[in-house]
C-alpha angles and dihedrals in degrees: 000000000000119000132195105205126197131165090234100034098101091095129043110328135179129264095034094219138011116256123015125016091260093053129245131254120264097012133103146167113243142175128204095286093046093049090048090053092051093048094047090054093048093045096043093242099126117132143134117309116215118243113245093248092050091050092050091048091050092049091048089055089051092049091050090051092048091053089061088064098033109027091170094060115144092251097046097102097047091043091056091054101040113004095177097052090044093050091046093052095045091047088055089051091049093048090049089056093047091050087053093055103268111155096197098263132127118277103185094255118112103230098040088047090053088054088049089057089051089048091053095057116112120262129064120270111222109257121262131181092276092053091048091051092051092050092049093047090051091051092048091057087078089061097234121191109261127199089232117106101178138012116195116197122219089201126034113267094250091057095059122099112264095256094049091044092053091048094051091046091051091051091049090050088062091067098272115144111240127196139158124241115230115238096245135353092197127067124237123214140204122014092347090058089048092054092045091051090052091051093049105034106011092241110157115212122160113249116236100212097248092151098248090110119032134168109206115204119196131177092220138021089242092060090044090054091048090053096049093045092049091049093050092045091053091062129072126268089251089058090062091066091063096045125095124191113208113207110175095182090053096232122114099157096121094042091049091056090055092046095050091048086064096044094257125136119268118238092216098210115154124182116233112250133181089209099073112128102251092046090060092066091081100051093039092051088058096039092056091050096064123096129265087054111255106217092179092058092049091047090052089050092051093047095054113121087245107028120191091245130051117296091237093052092043091054093049094048093044089054090050092050092050090054099038111010102209139075102249109049128110093258090055092049092047090051092054091047089055092046092051091050091050093050092048090052093046094054097034094108095055125088094233093031095128092054092046092050091048094049092048091048090052091050093049093048090054088063095050108037095087134153098079105128129056114232089217093057099034132223127291112251089234091058091049090052090050092054091049090048090050090055091049091050090051091051092052092049094044096044097048092190095307092121093225106191094219094049092046089052090052091050092049091049093049091047091049090049092051091048091047090053090053093047093046091063099209123136094202122040119204115228093245091052092051091051091048091052093049090048089052097050090049096041095105092048121187138272124246103270091202094058104088136169119244127218117272145107096272113105133198134206128185101205129045091220090055091073103094103160137051116294122198097200127014125194112189102203119202093011096185139124163290089053129193115349117240109213115230118233116245092202126098122227091258091051092048090051091050091048092048090052089056093051100265111133114195121191110244116233091243092056092046090051091049091049091052090047091052088051091055092050092045093075093055095042092055094051116097107183117021141359125195119186111196122197131170121208095219129045121176090346093304127108112252126229128228119269116249089242089056089057090048091051095045097097092060098033092051089062092060093074091222096313093122097042121084126189111223094209091068086078085079094053102067143015093246132034133175117229130166096337096315135098113233114205122196129176120222113241119214109251116237117220117239116246112277126231112275118197097183122044132190113229123220118234095253089058091050090050091059091064091076122087096007126135125226129216136195089263094050090049090054091052092047093050090054102039130000092202092054090051092049094049100042104029105026101032094027094227114170139177092252094231124177116249109275138180113259120243123260096264093055091044091053091048092050090047093050091048094051094047090048088054088057102043099039104063122175113280136053116354108276125239110278094227090049089052090050092051094046091048092052090048093049097040101087095042093051090042092059092042102051110002106036095143088073087068091065117103095246090064096046092116095050091046093050090051092047093051087062101033102046097054091042092048096050092044090052090048090054090049092051092049090052092046092053092042093240123155124205119253093181148300129246091013122176111226134174140172141180119225136185122300092030097294110157119184132186132180146161109234119207097213134000116192134181136212117210094236107014098050134220132356136178129225121195115203116220131184104203137148094229138026093216098093095050093044089050091051091053094044093049093047092244100118088128095161093055091044092052094047090047091053094054101033097081132057116295113279095021124121117265115276123233121262144191141188119243108205105207098195093049096033091226127141106205130178144140121301111280097019109141091218096051121100094176111041125211123200106236134196088231136008124253088254090056091043089056092048091049091046091054090049091049091048091051092049094050093042092052091049089052089050087059088057097254127128124182126205097209096194094064131087110260096034092106091069091063100036109125119243131251100028111173094196109035123193118275121258092260106030093165098058096101099024121120095198099070093114090055093049091038092226090158092052121091115253114252 
């Protein structure tokens, strides 16, 4: 067996195989991990490798045990604050020492000797890469016969990290021939040769701009991808076979889209990410289990592309959470009732259908009944294992033997978490520790399984040092900083000397930095025809930094006076451009003008037909009064933004909470005693809070919640006092009312509070949670209290005159209404009464409805609408009808008129 060995060749390397293009038998390209795997197989040392989280948990248990004997250990303070992060860091230190040759013994330095005491504790530490290396090196000391005939090094032996160098030396000591591959057997020319000479000898010669070495600068990654794809497409298919794309961040998704748009093969590189949808099931399952109940976490779980419960159930529950974010409100109960009915119907034809429906319902409820464990007290280890087991069960059921990579990653993470909990040995797990463990098991993330490479001559590598053979053309994609991170050494000079005396060789930071720098230069030194370095100025909305190699090349590039730099945006300036020895041709596309603002629209017949038989509401009247087009689109045609379910903001939550509690503490009958209302509100507050407004229990809303605990009881008590003072009894709260009026007008509404005076009759009160009274006072003064007017028109028996109304502002504890209204405590002089407002509203509705019947819709916020506004219009649009509209992009209100 012949091996090409490189420090960075564990991933994708180039060439793919030693020898001919098709590869040769019994030869391979390997990095440190690959060589370790081969040697373990040949030496019979294969065995399970501990997951990172399990190893950290085991080391945390060791550190905890060592502190019982040495409570003043150097890590005692940090371990008491964050045991997982401390154990993770110290395990990295320990592995670093083992890679350097440390055998676990004392060295005479305090901190390494403390780690030696931890190492000596009973109980096996799950094997990591460092332990595997030590075992292999020990076995190679016996000079066994290996089935490896030659090992060719990409880098000289002295340039390898200490662990890799010791491994290669041990292999060579077993009779394996070792040699070093020269950077390039062929000779480059032109600017590329100039750059290579500078990297090897430091000779500074000014480039001439012959195109053999080009630095492409783009404002955005999209323009960079267009440039690279155009350049590749301008060459022949045979040229692809000699071209390598270097993508250090391992993600070519954007570039692949540009390549495939031109019929070129996709590279298929996808960066590993812990944020892929299926991987979020595990952290969200734990996040929704903490108390106070986290409605946002559960909503995120339900809105995943592949939720752990049925899509139908997830949608219903997500809708309930967006209306009443809690797990005990009426919307939540109604959603489960609908889900149960759907499951019963789905399994009705099966013999054991009832049992199947019941079992599935129980499983789904386990995912959604969160809020069990206090973050302050932590979670029992047994409960954490159950959650992990639930995730594993879901993966098995969802995968159904398909071996989905994402689902298998989730299962592995959940299994590692369960094992880590066992190894840790704690009965109660603090919230921070649980989150640290979840973060660890998901640290490696997963690649996008749908992003695949396609067949073709184009090749990709993810590390510049993984290029070990000659490359004709190199494209360094995403050539930006900061580059590879050089770990800092935690050891002092004295500690390093003590470790070196005991046979532990640690790589100095300067040598590590030089090794990384040589890796950067390696890719350019092995290229024989052309190099293109592609950098975008912006990445993810942030300005990028220069790559370290760009800084290294600056002395020679700066002499080129811009001859080796090429701005990608100039592709858009002309039909033909010259880049890196190729002519890039682009055809100008005729620009299409964006739609212009249209103040008057013609309605199709099917839209006109939907005007008949519909029912209006106070909300639809408000939209109609401001903009007929908005009313037609949202209320008649039922057009919506299509938003995802989302948790309401704190103001809306407080308003919903106050409304629901008012419904409880203000029963029909005489106005209750204010102090009794206050006491009942305080008693009901926490229960209703968890049921329908649980986000207010989160720390970020502590101020709003503290205010609400005072304001809501005080507001409802004051409302009860005002009702008593005005001798008003309660007819009911949250009452559904409807009425049919002349000309086919049908109106429905849900009225917050209907009251009655013994002699003066009914009245309506609309409860509002608002920061200021200005808006409601202005509505009353301007005669535009359309909601009160509508509620007053439908509150009484059919055919009766509208009843008076008022707003009760909960936050300000003010009951305001028009002058003379029996329900108003604070009277506002209005331009017109609520009776007249209702009459004018009906006339305005009739006018707009008749115009729509003629097939005409008017966008009242646009210039030119005045010419088609109907006259007379008793309630005209407000001065800024588009302020609260969500359809401004459709109407192009923000666009300049042509």
